[in-house]
Structure formats: C-alpha cells, structure tokens
C-alpha positions as CSV (number, residue, x, y, z in Angstrom):
1,X,0.0,0.0,0.0
2,X,1.4,3.4,-1.0
3,X,1.7,6.2,1.5
4,X,0.3,9.2,-0.3
5,X,1.0,12.7,0.6
6,X,-1.8,15.2,0.9
7,X,-2.1,18.9,0.7
8,X,-2.1,20.6,4.1
9,X,-3.1,24.1,4.9
10,X,-0.9,26.4,7.0
11,X,-2.8,28.3,9.6
12,X,-1.2,31.5,10.6
13,X,-1.0,32.0,14.4
14,X,-0.8,35.6,15.6
15,X,2.4,36.5,17.4
16,X,2.0,36.3,21.2
17,X,2.3,34.0,24.2
18,X,-0.1,31.0,24.4
19,X,-0.8,28.3,27.0
20,X,-0.2,25.0,25.2
21,X,0.1,21.3,25.8
22,X,2.9,19.4,23.9
23,X,0.8,17.1,21.7
24,X,3.6,15.2,19.9
25,X,7.4,15.2,19.3
26,X,8.6,13.2,16.3
27,X,11.4,12.9,13.7
28,X,11.3,15.3,10.8
29,X,13.7,16.0,7.9
30,X,13.6,19.5,6.3
31,X,15.7,21.2,3.5
32,X,18.7,22.8,5.0
33,X,18.8,25.6,2.5
34,X,22.1,24.4,1.0
35,X,20.7,21.7,-1.2
36,X,20.8,19.0,1.5
37,X,18.6,18.0,4.4
38,X,18.6,18.4,8.1
39,X,17.2,15.9,10.5
40,X,15.6,17.0,13.7
41,X,12.4,16.9,15.8
42,X,9.0,18.4,15.0
43,X,7.2,19.6,18.1
44,X,3.4,20.1,18.0
45,X,1.7,22.2,20.6
46,X,-2.1,22.2,21.1
47,X,-3.0,25.8,22.0
48,X,-5.3,26.1,25.0
49,X,-5.5,29.9,25.4
50,X,-9.0,31.3,25.0
51,X,-9.4,33.3,21.8
52,X,-9.3,32.8,18.0
53,X,-6.5,30.2,18.2
54,X,-8.0,28.0,20.8
55,X,-7.5,24.4,19.7
56,X,-5.1,25.3,16.9
57,X,-1.8,23.4,16.6
58,X,1.5,25.3,16.5
59,X,4.5,23.5,15.2
60,X,8.2,24.0,15.7
61,X,11.4,22.3,14.5
62,X,14.5,21.7,16.6
63,X,17.7,20.0,15.6
64,X,18.7,17.1,17.7
65,X,22.0,18.9,18.7
66,X,22.5,18.5,22.4
67,X,24.5,21.4,23.9
68,X,23.5,24.3,26.1
69,X,23.4,26.5,23.0
70,X,20.8,24.3,21.1
71,X,17.1,25.0,21.1
72,X,16.3,21.4,21.9
73,X,18.5,21.5,25.0
74,X,17.2,24.9,26.1
75,X,13.6,23.7,25.8
76,X,14.4,20.5,27.7
77,X,16.0,22.6,30.4
78,X,12.9,24.7,30.7
79,X,10.6,21.7,30.8
80,X,12.7,19.8,33.3
81,X,13.2,22.8,35.6
82,X,17.0,22.2,35.7
83,X,19.9,21.9,33.2
84,X,20.5,18.3,32.3
85,X,24.1,17.0,31.8
86,X,25.0,17.8,28.2
87,X,27.1,14.6,28.1
88,X,23.9,12.5,28.7
89,X,21.3,12.8,26.0
90,X,17.7,12.3,27.0
91,X,14.5,11.0,25.3
92,X,12.6,14.2,24.4
93,X,9.4,12.3,23.8
94,X,9.0,12.2,27.6
95,X,7.7,15.8,27.3
96,X,4.6,14.8,25.4
97,X,1.7,16.0,27.5
98,X,3.6,18.7,29.4
99,X,2.0,22.0,29.8
100,X,3.9,25.1,28.8
101,X,3.7,28.6,27.5
102,X,4.9,29.0,23.9
103,X,6.0,32.3,22.4
104,X,5.0,32.7,18.8
105,X,6.9,35.4,16.9
106,X,7.3,36.5,13.3
107,X,9.8,34.3,11.4
108,X,12.7,36.5,10.3
109,X,13.3,34.3,7.3
110,X,9.7,34.3,6.2
111,X,8.0,37.5,7.3
112,X,4.6,36.3,6.2
113,X,4.8,33.4,8.7
114,X,5.1,33.1,12.5
115,X,6.8,30.3,14.4
116,X,7.3,29.1,18.0
117,X,10.5,30.7,19.2
118,X,10.6,29.6,22.8
119,X,8.7,27.9,25.5
120,X,8.4,28.1,29.3
121,X,7.2,25.3,31.6
122,X,4.0,25.8,33.4
123,X,4.6,25.6,37.2
124,X,1.5,24.6,39.1
125,X,1.1,25.9,42.6
126,X,0.8,23.3,45.3
127,X,-2.8,22.7,46.3
128,X,-3.9,24.8,49.2
129,X,-3.4,23.3,52.6
130,X,-6.4,22.0,54.4
131,X,-8.0,24.4,57.0
132,X,-6.6,23.9,60.5
133,X,-9.0,21.9,62.7
134,X,-11.4,24.0,64.8
135,X,-10.8,24.0,68.5
136,X,-13.2,21.7,70.4
137,X,-16.4,23.5,71.5
138,X,-16.3,24.2,75.2
139,X,-19.6,24.2,77.0
140,X,-20.9,27.6,78.1
141,X,-20.5,28.5,81.9
142,X,-24.3,27.9,82.4
143,X,-24.3,24.4,81.0
144,X,-20.9,23.5,82.6
145,X,-22.1,24.5,86.0
146,X,-25.4,22.6,85.9
147,X,-23.9,19.1,85.9
148,X,-21.2,20.0,88.4
149,X,-23.7,21.5,90.8
150,X,-26.0,18.5,90.6
151,X,-23.2,16.1,91.5
152,X,-21.3,18.3,94.0
153,X,-23.4,17.5,97.1
154,X,-23.6,21.1,98.2
155,X,-20.2,22.3,97.2
156,X,-20.7,25.4,95.1
157,X,-18.4,26.0,92.0
158,X,-16.9,29.3,91.4
159,X,-18.9,31.4,89.0
160,X,-15.7,33.1,87.6
161,X,-15.2,30.9,84.6
162,X,-13.2,32.0,81.5
163,X,-15.4,33.7,78.8
164,X,-16.4,31.4,75.9
165,X,-16.7,32.6,72.3
166,X,-20.0,31.8,70.6
167,X,-19.9,28.8,68.4
168,X,-19.1,29.3,64.7
169,X,-21.8,28.9,62.2
170,X,-21.8,25.5,60.4
171,X,-21.7,27.0,56.9
172,X,-21.7,30.5,55.5
173,X,-25.1,31.9,54.5
174,X,-26.2,31.0,51.0
175,X,-27.1,34.6,50.1
176,X,-24.4,37.2,50.6
177,X,-27.0,39.9,50.9
178,X,-27.9,38.5,54.3
179,X,-24.6,39.7,55.7
180,X,-24.7,42.9,57.7
181,X,-21.5,45.0,57.6
C-alpha cells in the first residue's frame, strides 16, 4: 500500500504567548537551505489559550543537537526545571503531555509566517493546605455549672469561669445579601 501525501493548509497564528500542551514530538527532515537535508524533531503544541487560536496546533522544528546553545537543550531545560548534563542525551518524547507557554513570533526568514521561538514550563502551585482543625467546642458556663452543681453534694463551684466565644456557624449563608456589615 502506498503512503500518499496530501495537501495541508498552513494556519497563521498571531504573534503572542499562548498556553499549550505538547501534543507530539517526532522525527522530521527538512531542507537545510544548502541543497541538503537536516534531521531533527518536530514539536506540535495544542494551543489552549482562549481566543481565536483555541484548539489550533502550533509547530516547531529543533535540531537534535545537544548542547547548552541548542534550542532542543534549552527547551528540555525549561521543561525539566533544571539543566541536564550535556554529556547525557535524554529522550525528548518524555515531554509529550507537558503544559507550557509558547512564544510565537514572526519568522525573520519568512516575514509572512510566524513560528514558535521559545517555551516556558507551566509551574503549578501546590494545592492549598487544608484548613486547620477548629478548637473543640467548650460548654458555656451555664451548662458547665449545671452538671457539676448536681453532683457536687452542696459544694458550690466558682462562677468566675473564662469567657467562651460563641460557636461558629456550620456554613456561610447562601445569600451574601444576608450579611450585615
């Protein structure tokens, strides 16, 4: 069975910063501009920012060169959150599914097009900590004195007990208009 090519349409994405998810990273060969070919990786980013490009796919090409000056290394550093050892290559396909911000800018070689020029990892904040436990409700002086008085056989308890705060409501009111400030 023959693998047939098909015409694809290029969709221009306006320059800007977009929230994205890395949809795929795969091998790609492109013309090198000198009559030869260059092998590298094609990155596809599903744009998730609200607006006219929501759901669009932005594409980028990186060489597979692995040094602190290469785009692939810089992107991996951003996604990992640290600079990996340049002597040890990594599998960049591990980044599929990562959330990031991509910066789309005008292509200096083709002013009619834009391209992904850089990316930044999305750092999620830790979930909020649970609320601290409420202190145990202490009985009011009136209810605390009643059982003690009944079982004290004539001995009177001191009425000078520490003041007790009123109990907190179980839930906030459903209608904020009910609050008096």
